[in-house]
C-alpha positions in Angstrom: -185.7 -76.3 124.6 -185.9 -72.8 122.9 -182.6 -74.1 121.1 -184.3 -76.9 119.6 -187.2 -75.0 118.4 -184.9 -72.5 116.8 -183.1 -75.1 114.9 -186.3 -76.6 113.8 -187.6 -73.2 112.5 -184.3 -72.8 110.3 -184.8 -76.1 109.0 -188.3 -75.3 107.9 -187.3 -71.9 106.3 -184.3 -73.9 104.6 -186.8 -76.6 103.3 -189.0 -73.4 101.6 -185.8 -72.2 100.2 -185.2 -75.6 98.4 -188.8 -75.1 96.9 -189.9 -78.7 97.3 -186.9 -81.2 97.2 -186.8 -81.7 100.8 -189.6 -83.9 102.1 -188.2 -84.9 105.6 -186.9 -81.9 107.0 -186.6 -83.2 110.3 -184.3 -81.8 113.3 -181.2 -83.9 112.2 -178.4 -81.6 111.3 -175.9 -82.3 108.5 -172.4 -83.9 109.6 -170.0 -81.4 110.8 -166.6 -80.0 109.7 -164.4 -77.9 112.0 -163.2 -75.1 110.2 -161.4 -72.9 113.1 -157.9 -73.9 111.4 -159.2 -74.4 108.1 -156.6 -73.8 105.2 -157.4 -76.0 102.3 -159.5 -79.0 102.4 -161.4 -81.4 99.8 -165.0 -82.0 100.8 -165.2 -85.5 101.6 -166.7 -87.6 104.2 -168.2 -86.5 106.7 -169.6 -84.5 104.1 -172.7 -86.4 102.8 -174.1 -86.6 99.1 -177.2 -87.9 97.7 -178.3 -88.6 93.8 -181.5 -88.0 92.5 -183.3 -88.3 88.9 -184.3 -84.8 88.1 -186.0 -82.7 91.0 -187.1 -85.7 93.0 -187.8 -85.0 96.5 -184.9 -85.4 98.7 -185.2 -88.2 101.4 -182.8 -87.1 104.2 -182.4 -90.5 105.3 -180.5 -91.5 101.9 -177.7 -89.4 102.2 -174.3 -91.0 102.4 -170.8 -90.2 103.2 -168.8 -88.7 100.2 -165.9 -90.9 99.9 -163.1 -90.6 97.2 -164.8 -93.5 95.1 -167.9 -91.4 95.0 -166.6 -88.2 93.8 -167.1 -88.9 90.3 -170.4 -90.3 89.0 -170.7 -91.7 85.6 -174.0 -90.7 83.8 -175.1 -92.6 80.6 -177.8 -89.8 80.5 -178.4 -86.3 81.7 -181.0 -85.0 83.9 -179.4 -86.1 87.3 -179.3 -84.1 90.2 -176.7 -84.5 93.2 -176.8 -83.0 96.7 -174.0 -82.4 99.1 -174.4 -81.0 102.7 -172.1 -80.5 105.7 -172.2 -78.1 108.6 -169.0 -75.8 109.0 -168.6 -75.0 112.4 -166.4 -72.4 113.5 -165.6 -72.8 117.4 -163.2 -69.7 117.6 -165.2 -67.8 119.7 -163.7 -64.2 119.0 -162.7 -64.3 115.1 -165.3 -65.1 112.2 -164.1 -67.5 109.6 -164.1 -66.5 105.8 -163.9 -69.2 103.2 -164.2 -70.0 99.6 -165.9 -73.0 98.3 -164.9 -73.9 94.7 -165.5 -76.6 92.3 -162.8 -78.2 90.5 -164.8 -78.5 87.1 -165.5 -75.6 85.0 -168.5 -76.9 83.6 -171.5 -77.5 85.5 -174.8 -76.9 83.9 -176.6 -75.8 87.2 -175.1 -75.1 90.8 -177.4 -73.9 93.7 -175.9 -73.3 97.3 -178.2 -72.8 100.1 -176.4 -71.3 103.0 -177.9 -71.0 106.7 -175.9 -69.3 109.3 -177.0 -70.2 113.1 -178.1 -66.8 113.8 -178.7 -65.5 110.2 -181.2 -65.3 107.4 -181.0 -68.2 104.8 -179.2 -67.4 101.7 -179.4 -68.9 98.2 -176.9 -68.7 95.5 -177.2 -69.7 91.9 -174.3 -70.4 89.7 -174.3 -72.0 86.4 -171.9 -72.1 83.5 -174.6 -71.2 81.0 -174.4 -67.5 81.9 -171.9 -64.7 81.0 -168.7 -64.9 83.0 -169.2 -61.6 84.6 -172.2 -62.6 86.6 -170.1 -65.1 88.5 -169.3 -63.8 92.2 -165.6 -64.7 91.9 -163.5 -63.8 89.3 -162.2 -67.5 88.9 -162.2 -70.0 86.1 -164.6 -72.4 88.0 -167.5 -72.0 90.0 -166.9 -70.5 93.3 -168.6 -68.8 96.2 -167.4 -67.0 99.3 -168.9 -66.7 102.8 -168.2 -65.8 106.3 -169.3 -68.0 109.1 -169.4 -66.0 112.6 -167.5 -66.6 115.5 -168.7 -69.4 117.8 -171.4 -70.6 115.1 -171.7 -72.6 112.3 -172.9 -72.4 108.7 -175.1 -75.2 107.2 -174.3 -75.7 103.4 -176.6 -77.6 101.2 -175.4 -77.6 97.6 -177.6 -78.9 94.4 -175.7 -79.8 91.3 -177.7 -80.4 88.1 -176.4 -82.0 84.7 -178.2 -82.1 81.8 -175.8 -83.8 79.6 -174.3 -87.4 79.8 -170.8 -88.0 80.9 -169.0 -87.7 84.3 -170.4 -85.7 87.1 -167.8 -84.2 89.4 -168.8 -83.7 93.2 -165.3 -82.5 93.7 -165.4 -79.2 96.0 -162.4 -77.5 97.7 -163.0 -75.5 100.7 -160.3 -73.0 101.6 -159.7 -69.7 103.3 -159.5 -66.8 101.4 -155.9 -66.1 101.6 -155.0 -69.7 100.7 -157.5 -69.6 97.9 -155.9 -66.5 96.5 -152.6 -68.1 97.1 -153.5 -71.2 95.2 -155.2 -69.3 92.2 -151.9 -67.4 91.8 -149.7 -70.5 91.7 -152.2 -72.3 89.5 -152.3 -69.4 87.0 -148.5 -69.3 86.8 -148.6 -73.1 85.9 -151.3 -72.5 83.2 -149.1 -69.6 81.8 -146.0 -71.8 81.7 -148.0 -74.6 79.9 -150.0 -72.3 77.3 -146.5 -70.5 76.8 -144.9 -73.4 76.0 -147.6 -74.9 73.5 -148.1 -71.6 71.7 -144.1 -71.7 71.3 -144.2 -75.1 69.8 -147.2 -74.0 67.5 -145.2 -71.0 66.3 -142.2 -73.0 65.8 -144.1 -75.8 63.7 -146.0 -73.3 61.6 -142.7 -71.4 60.8 -141.2 -74.7 59.8 -144.1 -75.4 57.7 -143.8 -72.0 55.9 -140.1 -72.4 55.7 -139.6 -76.1 54.5 -143.0 -76.1 52.7 -143.6 -79.2 54.6 -147.3 -79.9 55.0 -146.7 -82.4 58.2 -145.5 -79.4 59.9 -148.7 -77.5 59.3 -150.9 -80.5 60.5 -148.6 -81.0 63.6 -149.1 -77.3 64.3 -152.9 -77.5 64.3 -153.0 -80.5 66.1 -150.9 -78.6 68.9 -153.1 -75.6 68.7 -156.4 -77.6 68.9 -155.1 -79.6 71.9 -154.0 -76.1 73.7 -157.3 -74.7 72.7 -159.3 -77.7 74.3 -157.4 -77.3 77.3 -157.9 -73.7 77.7 -161.7 -74.7 77.2 -161.7 -77.4 79.6 -159.7 -75.4 82.4 -162.3 -72.7 82.0 -159.8 -70.2 81.0 -160.8 -69.6 77.6 -164.5 -68.4 79.2 -162.7 -66.2 81.5 -160.2 -64.4 79.2 -161.1 -65.3 75.7 -164.9 -65.4 75.2 -166.5 -64.5 78.5 -170.0 -63.8 77.0 -170.0 -67.1 74.5 -171.9 -69.3 76.8 -172.9 -71.8 74.0 -169.4 -71.8 72.6 -168.1 -72.4 76.1 -170.1 -75.5 76.8 -170.4 -77.1 73.5 -167.5 -75.8 71.5 -164.9 -78.1 73.0 -166.3 -80.9 71.0 -166.0 -79.4 67.8 -162.3 -78.7 68.6 -162.0 -82.4 69.8 -163.4 -83.5 66.2 -160.8 -81.0 64.4 -157.8 -81.9 66.5 -158.4 -85.7 66.0 -158.7 -85.1 62.1 -155.6 -83.2 62.0 -154.0 -86.1 64.2 -155.1 -88.5 61.6 -153.8 -86.1 58.9 -150.5 -85.8 60.4 -150.1 -89.5 60.8 -151.1 -90.5 57.4 -148.2 -88.1 56.0 -145.6 -88.9 58.8 -146.1 -92.7 58.8 -146.5 -93.0 55.1 -149.9 -95.3 55.8 -150.8 -95.1 51.8 -147.4 -96.9 51.3 -146.8 -98.9 54.5 -150.6 -99.5 55.4 -152.9 -99.2 52.6 -155.6 -100.8 54.2 -155.3 -98.9 57.4 -154.8 -95.9 55.7 -158.2 -96.1 53.9 -159.7 -96.7 57.4 -158.1 -93.4 58.5 -159.4 -91.6 55.6 -163.0 -92.9 56.4 -162.4 -91.5 59.9 -161.6 -88.4 58.7 -164.7 -88.0 56.7 -166.8 -89.4 59.6 -165.2 -86.3 61.7 -166.0 -83.6 59.2 -169.5 -85.0 58.9 -169.6 -84.5 62.9 -168.6 -81.1 62.5 -171.1 -80.5 60.0 -173.7 -81.8 62.6 -172.2 -79.3 65.3 -172.7 -76.4 63.0 -176.4 -77.8 62.6 -177.1 -77.9 66.4 -177.0 -81.6 67.0 -174.9 -81.4 70.0 -175.6 -84.7 71.9 -174.3 -87.1 68.9 -171.7 -84.9 68.4 -170.7 -85.2 72.1 -170.4 -89.1 71.8 -168.8 -89.0 68.5 -166.0 -86.4 69.8 -165.1 -88.4 72.9 -165.1 -91.5 71.1 -162.7 -89.9 68.6 -160.4 -89.0 71.4 -160.4 -92.5 72.8 -160.1 -94.3 69.0 -156.8 -92.1 68.7 -154.7 -94.4 70.9 -154.7 -96.8 67.9 -152.2 -94.5 66.1 -149.7 -95.9 68.5 -150.4 -99.1 67.0 -149.3 -97.8 63.5 -146.3 -96.2 65.1 -145.4 -99.6 66.1 -145.9 -101.2 63.0 -144.0 -98.6 61.3 -141.1 -99.0 63.6 -141.0 -102.6 63.2 -140.8 -102.2 59.4 -137.7 -100.3 59.8 -138.6 -96.6 60.2 -136.6 -95.9 63.1 -138.1 -92.4 63.6 -141.7 -93.9 64.4 -140.1 -94.8 67.8 -140.6 -91.2 69.1 -144.2 -91.1 67.4 -145.1 -94.5 69.1 -143.9 -92.8 72.5 -145.9 -89.7 72.0 -149.3 -91.6 71.7 -148.5 -93.9 74.7 -148.2 -90.7 76.4 -151.6 -89.9 75.1 -153.0 -92.8 76.1 -151.6 -92.4 79.7 -153.1 -89.2 79.9 -156.6 -90.6 78.9 -156.2 -92.8 81.8 -155.0 -90.2 84.2 -158.5 -88.3 83.3 -160.6 -91.5 83.8 -161.7 -91.2 87.3 -160.8 -94.3 89.7 -158.3 -95.7 87.2 -155.5 -95.1 89.7 -153.4 -94.0 86.9 -152.6 -90.6 88.5 -150.5 -92.3 91.4 -147.2 -90.9 89.4 -148.5 -87.4 89.6 -146.6 -86.7 92.7 -149.7 -85.0 94.1 -150.4 -82.9 91.1 -154.3 -82.6 90.4 -155.0 -85.1 87.6 -156.3 -83.1 85.1 -153.0 -80.7 85.4 -151.0 -83.8 85.3 -152.7 -85.0 82.0 -152.2 -81.5 80.8 -148.4 -81.8 81.2 -148.5 -85.2 79.8 -150.1 -83.4 76.8 -147.2 -81.2 76.5 -144.6 -84.0 76.7 -146.7 -85.6 73.9 -146.3 -82.4 71.8 -142.5 -82.3 72.1 -142.1 -85.9 71.3 -144.2 -85.5 68.2 -141.9 -82.6 67.4 -138.8 -84.7 67.8 -140.3 -87.6 65.6 -140.7 -85.0 62.7 -137.4 -83.5 63.3 -135.8 -86.9 62.7 -138.0 -87.7 60.1 -136.9 -84.9 58.3 -133.4 -85.4 59.2 -133.7 -88.9 57.8 -134.9 -87.1 54.5 -131.8 -85.0 54.5 -129.5 -87.9 54.9 -131.4 -89.9 52.0 -131.3 -86.6 50.0 -127.5 -86.0 50.7 -127.0 -89.9 49.8 -128.8 -89.6 46.8 -126.8 -86.5 45.6 -123.4 -88.5 46.6 -124.5 -91.5 44.3 -125.6 -89.1 41.6 -122.1 -87.4 41.8 -120.2 -90.6 42.3 -118.8 -93.0 39.5 -120.3 -96.4 40.4 -117.2 -98.4 38.9 -114.3 -96.8 40.8 -116.2 -94.9 43.7 -114.5 -91.5 42.7 -116.7 -88.2 41.9 -118.0 -88.0 38.4 -117.9 -84.8 36.0 -121.0 -83.4 38.0 -118.6 -82.8 40.9 -116.2 -80.5 39.1 -118.2 -77.1 38.8 -118.6 -77.2 42.5 -115.2 -78.7 43.3 -113.7 -75.6 41.4 -115.6 -73.0 43.1 -114.5 -74.5 46.4 -111.1 -74.5 45.8 -111.5 -70.6 44.4 -112.7 -70.0 47.9 -110.0 -71.9 49.5 -107.2 -70.0 47.5 -108.7 -66.7 48.6 -108.5 -67.8 52.2 -104.9 -69.2 51.8 -103.4 -67.9 49.1 -101.9 -71.5 47.9 -102.4 -71.9 44.2 -104.8 -74.2 42.7 -104.0 -76.9 39.9 -105.8 -78.8 37.5 -104.7 -82.4 36.2 -106.4 -84.2 33.5 -105.3 -88.0 33.1 -106.1 -90.3 30.0 -105.3 -93.7 29.8 -103.0 -94.8 26.9 -104.7 -97.3 24.5 -107.2 -97.9 26.8 -109.7 -99.2 24.0 -106.8 -101.7 23.0 -106.8 -103.0 26.6 -110.6 -103.6 26.3 -110.2 -105.4 23.1 -107.3 -107.5 24.1 -108.2 -108.5 27.5 -112.2 -107.9 27.6 -114.1 -105.1 29.5 -113.8 -106.8 32.8 -110.1 -106.4 32.7 -110.7 -102.7 31.4 -112.9 -102.1 34.8 -110.1 -103.6 36.9 -107.5 -101.3 35.3 -109.7 -98.2 35.8 -110.4 -99.6 39.4 -106.4 -99.9 40.0 -106.0 -96.3 38.7 -108.7 -95.0 41.2 -107.1 -96.4 44.0 -103.7 -95.3 43.1 -105.1 -91.7 43.1 -107.0 -92.2 46.2 -103.7 -93.4 47.8 -101.2 -90.8 46.5 -103.8 -87.6 46.7 -104.6 -85.8 49.8 -108.2 -86.1 51.8 -108.6 -82.7 50.3 -107.6 -83.0 46.7 -110.7 -83.9 44.4 -110.3 -86.9 42.0 -113.0 -87.7 39.6 -113.6 -89.9 36.5 -115.1 -88.1 33.5 -115.9 -91.3 31.7 -113.9 -94.0 29.8 -110.3 -93.9 30.7 -110.4 -90.2 31.6 -109.7 -88.9 35.3 -109.2 -85.5 36.6 -107.2 -84.2 40.0 -107.9 -80.6 41.7 -105.4 -79.9 44.3 -103.4 -77.0 46.0 -99.6 -76.8 45.9 -97.2 -74.5 47.0 -95.9 -74.2 43.1 -96.1 -75.7 39.8 -93.4 -77.9 40.1 -94.6 -79.6 43.1 -98.3 -80.3 41.4 -96.2 -81.6 38.5 -94.2 -84.0 40.7 -97.6 -85.3 41.8 -98.7 -86.0 38.4 -95.3 -87.7 37.4 -95.5 -90.0 40.7 -99.2 -91.1 39.7 -97.7 -91.7 36.2 -94.5 -93.9 37.2 -96.2 -95.7 39.7 -99.2 -96.9 37.2 -96.7 -97.6 34.6 -94.4 -99.8 37.1 -97.3 -101.5 38.7 -99.2 -104.0 36.1 -102.9 -104.9 37.0 -103.5 -108.7 37.6 -106.7 -110.2 36.1 -107.3 -113.7 36.2 -103.6 -114.2 37.0 -102.7 -112.1 33.9 -100.5 -109.0 34.3 -101.9 -106.1 32.3 -99.2 -103.5 31.5 -100.5 -99.8 31.1 -99.6 -96.1 30.8 -101.1 -92.7 31.3 -100.7 -89.4 30.0 -101.4 -86.1 31.8 -101.8 -82.4 31.2 -101.4 -79.7 34.0 -102.4 -76.2 34.1 -102.8 -73.5 37.0 -106.3 -72.8 38.1 -105.6 -70.1 40.8 -102.2 -68.2 41.2 -101.3 -64.8 42.2 -101.6 -63.6 38.9 -105.4 -64.4 38.5 -108.1 -67.2 38.8 -109.5 -68.6 35.5 -112.9 -69.8 34.7 -113.8 -73.4 35.0 -114.3 -73.8 31.3 -110.9 -72.4 30.6 -109.0 -74.5 33.1 -110.4 -77.6 31.7 -109.7 -76.4 28.0 -105.8 -75.6 29.0 -105.4 -78.8 30.8 -106.8 -80.8 27.8 -104.4 -78.8 25.6 -101.6 -79.8 27.5 -102.8 -83.4 27.7 -102.8 -83.4 23.8 -99.4 -82.0 23.3 -98.4 -84.7 25.6 -100.2 -87.4 23.5 -98.8 -86.0 20.3 -95.2 -86.0 22.0 -95.7 -89.8 22.3 -97.7 -90.5 25.5 -96.8 -91.9 28.8 -95.6 -88.4 30.1 -96.9 -85.2 31.6 -97.1 -81.9 30.0 -97.7 -78.2 31.5 -99.9 -75.8 29.6 -97.5 -73.5 28.0 -100.0 -71.2 26.2 -97.7 -71.3 22.8 -99.2 -72.2 19.5 -98.7 -75.9 20.1 -101.1 -76.3 23.0 -103.8 -73.6 22.0 -107.0 -74.3 24.2 -109.2 -74.4 21.0 -107.5 -76.9 19.3 -107.1 -79.2 22.4 -108.3 -82.6 23.3 -111.5 -82.4 25.8 -112.4 -85.1 28.2 -115.1 -87.2 26.5 -113.8 -86.8 23.2 -111.8 -89.2 21.1 -108.0 -88.2 20.7 
């Protein structure tokens, strides 16, 4: 009887501490939870909960078991209050049990814990994320408190959670021993360190590439990744703990501004990456309008309109899923690099589902908490976006090389054109320095090529040029360079052991060309060529490119004067002075 009376007195004292919310404090006790062998345990049934509007009285009969489905409560409006109650019983007759109760979410407007030991005085602890971080009883990223239940006794725990803003109210608490709490915190912070270390590395890499390559898309991607990392730091409570422990308003409201700016960067990156002004002009105008709305939302945030910005920022996060559709459309239009972009935004869409309570999307998390799983999905998205942009730039480089190759290629014969010669001469000089093998230049001119065009037509002349180009390709080695200067003029750069070998190559080309008429419309076209040879690099010296061309042209001019269909080596005598020589592109 005395025990029953003592319990009634304690419940009456607890009702006074609650300052009015409990209207029926009768003798019934909260459901019990044995903590004698406690390690780590989520607060679920038999723990009970109750939801009320504001500070309405708390009818004890309306408490219900807190099941997994009830842990997250969707609130269309703020001003809701939630109650949890449980009796933590320590049946160990000799050892008291110290435990830590922590909430999984870093953002709770108000949390009040009422603790009543069997033989102790009632205690009330008020926690909130709307006060500086140093005022928290535990140095931890989310709201947490520590208490000790005496041996062979119990502690009645009543928790009152108040939310002023709409959204999802989390009733997710974890109970653990102090040792397990410290161990969990260390492991958790190591994981956060790995994630943020990787994200900051990716940010620095993208910003460095933006600077080195002068590519704005890398800048937008870097800002997007920076915004994602900052948003996760704020949502996890780490930013409040380590970066701005005194900035209470920024901790509670700043993440919505980060959402807006991150969404704007994502759209700008996508517009440039997917070339939406060209591929999807109508969608591009919609994206541009969305960016203007996001900027207007940022201005509204600066003006203190936090509630509309809350809805706008969360709507923007959901709307970004549409970028996956644009990525698929770009892929269908032949932009193969968009497949990585599509995979990245599908990964993002899945991370949103993981964050949505009751969706079941976290089944693949392998026991990892949903928010941490979504965080690593965000890291995977960042890697996929970087891969997509890298493949896009590699594609640009291939296109540039292809354009350069076409610009340096003769369209008719497939050989290089005169633009190739300066670089080819430099390459051969470098090869001579490495190998010591002399370098030679052969200039070739078709004999009476204008007469062939006049007699057989230009198509026949083109066929003759193609036949000579094929002959050069067949006789010359892969390391040799063959170019067409224009008209019937060709040049060959090659390395050979001596001048006789180079001259033999020129004569072989001359003989085979003369002995193999070109057939055009079943008509044979006979033709010959004349060639001039000079030494570009030898043990004596390396001459400049212009001088080499002039010397070879002088030798060619001398061969023409001697009757054509022959090869001539530059001798440097008065009859073949470079200043008087025929040059490629001129008329003999």
